[in-house]
C-alpha positions in Angstrom: 68.5 18.9 137.9 65.8 18.1 135.3 66.5 18.1 131.6 64.1 21.0 131.1 65.9 23.1 133.7 69.3 22.3 132.2 68.1 23.5 128.8 66.7 26.8 130.3 70.0 27.3 132.2 72.0 26.7 129.1 70.0 29.2 127.1 70.4 31.7 129.8 74.2 31.3 129.9 74.4 31.6 126.1 72.2 34.7 126.2 74.2 36.2 129.0 77.5 35.5 127.2 76.2 37.0 124.0 75.0 40.1 125.9 78.5 40.5 127.5 80.2 40.2 124.1 77.8 42.8 122.6 78.3 45.2 125.6 82.0 44.9 125.3 81.8 45.7 121.6 79.6 48.7 122.2 81.8 49.9 125.0 84.8 49.6 122.7 83.1 51.6 120.0 81.6 54.3 122.2 84.7 54.9 124.3 86.9 54.8 121.2 84.5 57.2 119.5 84.8 59.7 122.4 88.5 59.7 123.1 91.7 59.2 121.2 94.2 58.8 123.9 97.2 58.8 121.5 95.7 61.2 118.9 96.9 64.7 119.4 95.5 67.6 117.5 96.8 71.2 117.2 94.6 74.0 116.0 96.4 77.2 114.9 94.6 80.5 115.6 96.2 82.9 113.1 96.6 86.5 114.2 95.0 89.4 112.4 96.4 92.6 111.0 95.2 95.7 112.9 92.3 97.7 111.6 92.6 101.2 110.1 89.8 103.4 111.4 88.8 107.0 110.5 88.5 109.7 113.1 84.7 109.4 113.1 84.8 105.6 113.6 84.5 104.2 110.0 86.7 101.1 109.4 88.7 101.8 106.2 90.6 98.5 106.3 89.9 95.3 108.3 91.3 91.8 108.3 88.9 88.8 108.1 89.6 85.2 108.4 88.0 82.8 105.9 87.0 79.2 106.4 86.1 76.2 104.3 83.5 73.5 105.0 84.6 70.0 103.9 83.1 66.5 103.9 84.0 63.1 102.5 80.9 61.6 100.9 82.0 58.0 101.6 81.9 58.6 105.3 78.2 59.6 105.3 76.0 56.6 106.2 73.9 55.6 103.2 70.7 55.5 105.3 71.5 59.0 106.5 72.5 60.5 103.2 69.1 62.1 102.3 68.8 63.5 105.8 72.3 65.0 105.6 71.4 66.6 102.2 68.2 68.1 103.5 69.7 69.4 106.8 72.8 70.9 105.1 70.8 72.6 102.4 68.4 74.0 104.9 71.3 75.4 106.9 73.4 76.7 104.0 70.8 77.6 101.4 72.4 75.4 98.8 70.0 73.7 96.3 69.6 70.0 96.9 70.4 69.1 93.3 73.7 71.0 93.5 74.7 69.4 96.8 73.9 65.9 95.5 76.1 66.6 92.5 79.0 67.7 94.7 78.7 64.5 96.8 78.8 62.0 93.9 82.5 61.2 94.3 84.4 59.3 97.0 86.9 62.0 97.8 86.7 65.0 100.2 84.9 67.9 98.7 84.7 71.6 99.7 81.1 72.3 100.2 81.6 76.0 101.1 84.6 78.3 100.7 85.6 81.7 102.1 82.9 81.9 104.8 83.5 84.3 107.7 84.2 83.4 111.3 80.6 83.6 112.6 79.5 81.2 109.9 82.4 78.9 110.7 81.2 78.7 114.3 77.7 77.9 113.2 79.0 75.1 110.9 81.1 73.6 113.7 77.9 73.5 115.8 76.2 71.8 112.9 79.0 69.3 112.7 78.6 68.5 116.4 74.9 67.9 115.9 75.7 65.5 113.0 78.1 63.6 115.3 75.4 63.2 117.9 73.1 61.9 115.3 75.8 59.4 114.3 75.5 60.4 110.7 79.0 59.4 109.7 80.5 55.9 109.5 83.4 55.2 112.0 86.5 53.7 110.5 88.5 51.3 112.7 92.2 51.9 112.4 94.7 50.2 114.6 92.2 49.3 117.3 90.7 52.8 117.3 87.6 54.2 115.6 87.9 57.4 113.6 84.9 59.2 112.3 85.6 62.0 109.8 82.5 64.1 109.5 81.8 67.6 108.5 85.0 69.6 109.0 85.7 73.3 109.1 89.2 74.5 108.1 90.8 77.9 108.5 92.1 79.4 105.3 94.3 82.4 104.8 92.8 85.7 106.0 91.9 88.6 103.7 92.5 92.3 103.9 89.2 94.0 103.2 88.9 97.6 102.2 85.4 98.4 103.2 84.7 101.4 100.9 86.5 100.4 97.7 88.6 103.3 96.5 87.8 105.8 99.3 90.9 107.0 101.2 93.1 105.9 98.3 95.9 106.2 97.4 96.7 107.5 100.9 95.6 104.2 102.5 97.7 101.9 100.4 97.4 98.1 100.2 99.0 94.9 101.4 100.8 92.1 99.5 98.4 89.1 99.4 101.2 86.5 100.0 102.4 87.8 103.4 100.0 90.6 104.3 102.9 93.1 104.2 102.1 96.8 103.7 103.3 98.0 100.3 102.5 101.7 100.1 100.7 104.5 101.9 99.6 104.1 105.6 99.7 100.3 105.3 103.4 100.6 104.6 104.3 103.4 107.0 102.7 101.7 110.0 103.4 98.2 108.9 105.5 97.2 112.0 102.7 98.3 114.3 99.6 96.9 112.6 101.1 93.7 111.3 99.9 90.5 112.9 102.1 89.6 115.9 101.9 86.1 117.2 99.7 83.1 116.3 97.7 81.3 119.0 97.1 77.6 119.3 95.1 74.9 121.1 96.6 71.4 121.4 95.2 68.3 123.0 93.5 65.0 122.5 90.8 64.8 119.9 87.6 62.8 119.6 86.6 60.6 116.7 84.9 63.5 115.0 88.3 65.2 114.8 87.4 67.8 117.4 89.6 68.9 120.2 88.4 67.7 123.6 88.1 70.7 125.8 89.4 69.5 129.2 92.1 70.4 131.7 94.7 68.7 129.5 94.2 71.2 126.7 97.3 73.4 126.1 96.3 76.9 124.8 98.1 80.1 123.9 96.1 83.2 122.9 97.0 85.0 119.6 98.3 88.5 119.5 96.8 90.7 116.8 98.3 93.8 115.3 97.5 97.2 116.7 94.6 99.3 115.3 95.4 102.6 113.6 93.1 105.5 114.2 93.4 108.3 111.6 92.9 112.1 111.9 91.0 111.7 108.6 87.3 112.3 108.8 85.3 109.9 106.7 82.4 112.2 105.7 84.7 115.1 104.8 87.1 112.8 102.9 84.2 111.5 100.9 82.9 115.0 100.1 86.3 116.1 99.0 86.8 113.1 96.7 83.4 113.6 95.1 84.3 117.3 94.4 87.7 116.3 92.9 86.0 113.7 90.6 83.5 116.3 89.4 86.1 119.0 88.7 88.6 116.6 87.1 86.0 115.8 84.5 84.9 119.4 84.2 88.4 120.8 83.8 89.8 117.8 81.9 92.6 117.6 84.4 95.1 114.8 84.7 94.8 114.8 88.5 93.5 117.1 91.2 94.8 116.8 94.8 93.4 118.4 97.9 94.3 118.5 101.6 92.3 120.0 104.5 94.2 120.9 107.7 92.8 121.9 111.1 94.6 125.2 111.6 94.3 124.9 115.4 96.2 121.6 115.6 97.9 121.1 112.3 96.1 117.8 111.8 95.3 116.7 108.3 91.6 115.9 108.3 91.3 115.1 104.6 93.9 114.2 101.9 92.3 113.3 98.6 93.1 112.7 95.0 91.0 112.4 91.9 93.1 109.4 90.8 92.2 106.4 93.0 92.1 102.6 92.8 90.4 99.6 94.4 93.1 97.6 96.3 91.5 94.2 95.7 90.9 94.8 92.0 94.1 96.3 90.8 94.3 96.6 87.0 96.9 97.8 84.6 95.2 101.1 84.3 95.2 101.6 88.1 98.9 101.1 88.6 99.6 104.8 87.9 97.2 105.8 90.7 99.1 104.0 93.4 101.6 106.8 93.7 100.6 109.3 96.3 101.3 112.5 94.4 100.4 114.7 97.4 103.8 113.7 98.9 105.6 112.1 96.0 105.2 114.6 93.2 107.7 117.5 92.9 106.3 120.7 91.3 106.8 124.4 91.2 104.8 126.1 93.9 103.5 128.8 91.7 101.1 131.3 93.3 101.0 129.3 96.5 104.4 130.9 97.3 102.8 134.4 97.4 101.3 134.2 100.9 104.5 132.7 102.2 106.6 135.6 100.9 104.0 137.9 102.3 104.4 136.2 105.7 108.2 136.6 105.5 107.8 140.4 104.9 105.4 140.8 107.8 107.6 138.9 110.2 110.6 140.9 109.2 108.8 144.2 109.6 109.3 145.0 105.9 105.6 145.4 105.0 102.3 146.9 106.2 99.4 145.0 104.8 97.4 148.1 104.4 100.0 150.1 102.4 99.2 151.1 98.9 101.1 149.4 96.1 101.2 150.6 92.5 99.2 148.2 90.3 100.5 149.7 87.0 97.0 149.1 85.5 97.7 145.4 85.1 101.0 145.6 83.2 104.6 146.2 84.5 107.9 145.8 82.9 110.6 144.3 85.1 114.0 144.1 83.3 113.3 142.4 80.0 110.1 140.8 81.2 106.6 142.1 81.2 104.5 141.1 84.2 100.7 141.1 83.9 97.6 140.8 86.1 94.2 139.6 85.2 92.8 141.9 87.8 93.9 145.2 86.4 94.1 148.1 88.8 96.1 151.4 89.1 96.8 150.6 92.8 95.8 148.3 95.6 96.7 147.5 99.2 99.3 144.9 99.8 96.6 142.7 101.3 94.5 143.0 98.2 97.6 141.9 96.3 97.2 138.5 98.1 93.4 138.5 97.7 93.6 138.9 93.9 96.9 137.0 93.6 98.6 140.0 91.9 101.9 139.2 90.2 102.7 142.9 89.9 102.2 143.6 93.7 104.2 140.6 94.7 107.0 141.3 92.2 107.5 144.7 93.9 107.3 143.8 97.6 109.3 140.6 97.2 112.3 142.7 96.2 112.4 144.0 99.8 113.9 140.7 100.9 117.6 140.0 100.2 118.8 136.6 99.1 119.7 135.3 102.6 116.4 136.5 104.1 114.5 134.8 101.3 116.4 131.5 101.6 116.1 131.5 105.4 112.4 132.2 105.2 111.8 129.3 102.8 113.8 127.0 105.1 111.8 128.0 108.1 108.6 127.2 106.2 110.0 123.7 105.6 110.8 123.9 101.9 113.5 121.4 101.0 112.7 119.1 103.9 110.2 116.4 104.5 107.0 117.5 106.3 107.0 114.3 108.4 103.5 113.4 107.4 102.9 109.7 108.1 102.7 108.4 104.6 105.5 106.4 103.1 107.9 107.6 100.4 107.4 111.3 101.0 110.0 113.3 99.0 111.7 116.3 100.6 111.7 118.5 97.4 114.5 120.6 96.1 115.4 124.1 97.2 117.9 125.6 94.7 120.8 127.7 95.9 
């Protein structure tokens, strides 16, 4: 073999050997970048508390997961830094000067916080695009290459009350630390709407820190809490609350409460108070509004007892609603007491006694009931017992002997 041929062959061998070393190096990096055979990752999928929905489909309370977007500036390749800034700012809407200020350090920084699930999916797709562009510097650790790029982490989830103080205090709220219902419907139905079981995905991860979705992936689906659908009608509830706000101010009242019942079914379709609060903005002044006085406040029934006594008399056959009762021209002496009426009349029908809320008419016809009949009638109407309305901490009231 000639000297010239030997030189050419030698150069070829050196070139071939160099190429093989280079290929082996690339193969080591690329395969290491794709798979971490001993690197296991487990992603927890936290369950959500069930929604509370009005009868007409409005979501009064929902649970939302929040996420954070994180990056370590030192892992961004210097030659790709400007491209990363431009792309991320275009995607997120952040100003470039603000993002550059955030990326000045050499420690992981939270670029975005408390984003929703849809945004989190979008940023995971952006992270995958960055990985394809090889925007981050792989770090060799123990023979393997790790590339920590743009990461999306799940935070705690929040309970969101969509309409501020609407439905309050009936709706109630949850304790932020453990999402446990404290008062109202949130407390009464807590065991049903509480988050049930967390899901998870576990498997090998790639160098970007992402799970490799293959047949070796172990996965369990999460179990959310049940949704609660109310009899309360959103539009009616809102109208009632607006009326109570108006008349509380006009009458200078401490509180006005109102309930609307469907007489055909007994369903409560509105239960409102003029004293409400915003669950995610509880102040010292709003603490007193957390009590649901519609079921927790004991008071004398006053004139609301008149139609109940009237019903007892009709049921017992002791009254004809059309019979004429002496009205005493608006003033009647009973024992040592003088009973008066604002609507003064010499006489009126028993039915008109209810219409005009006559104290004089009721004082006369109520005496047709003996003590036992009166107490039995009140008991049948549910006085002294809980109504069973599905709001926590209802008091049963007191029925004197």
